[in-house]
C-alpha positions in Angstrom: 1.5 16.3 11.2 4.5 14.0 10.9 5.0 10.8 8.9 6.9 8.2 10.8 7.4 4.4 11.0 4.9 2.6 13.0 5.7 1.7 16.6 4.4 -1.3 18.5 2.1 0.9 20.5 0.4 2.2 17.3 -1.1 -1.2 16.3 -4.5 -0.7 17.9 -4.8 2.8 16.4 -3.7 1.5 13.0 -6.4 -1.2 13.2 -9.1 1.4 14.2 -8.1 3.9 11.5 -8.0 1.3 8.8 -11.4 -0.2 9.9 -13.0 3.3 9.9 -11.5 4.3 6.6 -12.8 1.2 4.8 -16.2 1.0 6.6 -18.9 0.9 4.0 -16.5 1.3 1.0 -18.1 -0.4 -2.0 -14.8 -2.1 -3.1 -13.9 -3.4 0.4 -14.7 -6.7 2.1 -13.7 -5.1 5.5 -10.6 -7.3 5.9 -8.0 -4.5 5.5 -7.2 -4.4 9.3 -6.7 -8.1 9.2 -4.4 -7.9 6.1 -2.1 -5.5 8.0 -2.0 -7.8 11.1 -1.3 -10.9 9.0 1.5 -9.1 7.0 3.0 -8.0 10.4 2.7 -11.5 11.9 4.4 -13.0 8.8 7.2 -10.5 8.8 6.0 -9.2 5.4 5.1 -5.7 6.4 8.2 -4.2 4.7 7.3 -0.6 5.4 4.5 0.6 7.7 4.1 4.4 8.1 1.7 6.4 10.2 0.5 10.0 10.0 0.8 11.3 13.5 -1.0 14.5 14.4 -0.1 15.7 17.9 0.5 12.1 19.1 -2.7 10.7 17.4 -2.5 8.3 14.5 -4.8 9.7 11.8 -3.5 7.6 8.8 -1.5 4.6 7.8 0.1 3.0 4.7 1.5 -0.4 4.3 4.0 -1.8 1.7 4.8 -5.5 1.3 6.8 -7.5 -1.1 5.1 -8.9 -4.2 6.2 -11.9 -6.3 6.6 -11.5 -10.0 6.7 -14.6 -12.3 9.1 -14.9 -14.1 11.4 -13.8 -11.2 11.9 -10.1 -10.6 13.4 -8.9 -7.3 12.7 -5.8 -5.3 9.1 -5.1 -6.1 6.5 -4.1 -3.5 2.7 -3.7 -3.3 1.2 -0.5 -1.9 -1.7 -1.0 0.4 -3.8 -0.8 2.3 -3.6 3.0 2.8 -6.1 4.5 5.1 -7.0 7.9 6.6 -9.4 8.5 9.5 -12.7 9.6 7.8 -12.7 13.1 9.4 -9.3 13.8 8.0 -9.8 12.5 4.5 -9.4 14.8 1.5 -6.7 16.9 3.2 -3.6 15.3 1.7 -2.8 12.8 4.6 -3.0 9.7 2.4 -1.0 11.4 -0.4 1.7 12.4 2.1 1.9 8.8 3.4 2.2 7.4 -0.1 4.9 9.9 -1.2 7.0 9.3 1.9 6.7 5.5 1.5 7.6 5.6 -2.2 10.6 7.9 -1.4 11.8 5.5 1.3 11.4 2.5 -1.1 13.3 4.4 -3.8 16.2 5.3 -1.4 16.4 1.6 -0.3 17.0 0.5 -3.9 13.6 -1.0 -4.5 12.9 -1.9 -8.1 9.3 -0.8 -8.2 5.8 -0.8 -6.7 2.4 -1.9 -7.8 -1.0 -0.9 -6.6 -4.7 -1.8 -7.1 -6.8 1.2 -6.9 -8.4 4.3 -8.5 -6.3 5.2 -11.6 -7.1 9.0 -11.3 -5.6 9.1 -7.8 -2.6 6.9 -8.2 -1.4 8.6 -11.5 -0.6 11.6 -9.2 2.3 9.5 -7.9 3.6 8.3 -11.3 1.7 5.0 -11.3 0.5 3.9 -14.8 -1.1 1.0 -16.4 1.4 -1.4 -17.9 0.1 -4.2 -20.1 3.3 -6.3 -19.6 2.8 -6.7 -15.8 -0.5 -8.4 -14.9 -2.3 -9.1 -11.7 -4.6 -12.0 -12.6 -8.2 -11.5 -11.7 -8.0 -7.8 -11.5 -9.5 -5.4 -14.1 -6.4 -4.1 -15.8 -7.4 -0.4 -15.5 -7.2 -0.7 -11.7 -3.8 -2.4 -11.6 -0.9 0.1 -11.8 2.8 0.1 -11.8 5.6 2.5 -10.8 9.2 1.6 -11.7 11.5 3.1 -8.9 14.8 2.1 -10.3 15.5 0.7 -13.7 12.7 -0.3 -15.9 9.3 -2.0 -15.6 9.4 -5.8 -15.8 6.9 -8.2 -17.3 5.1 -11.1 -15.8 2.4 -12.0 -13.4 2.2 -10.4 -9.9 1.1 -12.2 -6.7 0.5 -10.4 -3.5 1.4 -11.9 -0.1 -1.1 -14.6 1.1 -2.2 -12.1 3.8 -4.3 -10.5 1.0 -6.2 -13.8 0.4 -9.2 -15.3 2.1 -9.2 -15.4 5.9 
């Protein structure tokens, strides 16, 4: 398996993997494939990586810029991250996240935020930070990782692609 940037011919596979990964998930409204497509269409898909196993896309991770008020530059949101159901639990998603965070760090990004399961995302250094808030989200599920410098304070807003259709 290799982790590589998405190519234009990966788009259908990314959509299919993402839809399959979130099918029936209790915290999903099944819009994750649409979120990725809207981020891409708006030029807001800052980093899009696929897990490629023998030419087949088996996983995907997206990173997009977030807005922090008061202003803080260079922050990104992680997600959606998806792995084909028959390949879940084998480290594919973790490899995608690690590679993406490493690429963001090398590019000089300030930090990354994520909404998700705390036990999982702590493995990558994410932590709850009371000074950075995502309004409307239970604070235990909103996590922060400073990549360069220190954590900032304020309110986070994801790209409108994450909003209602």
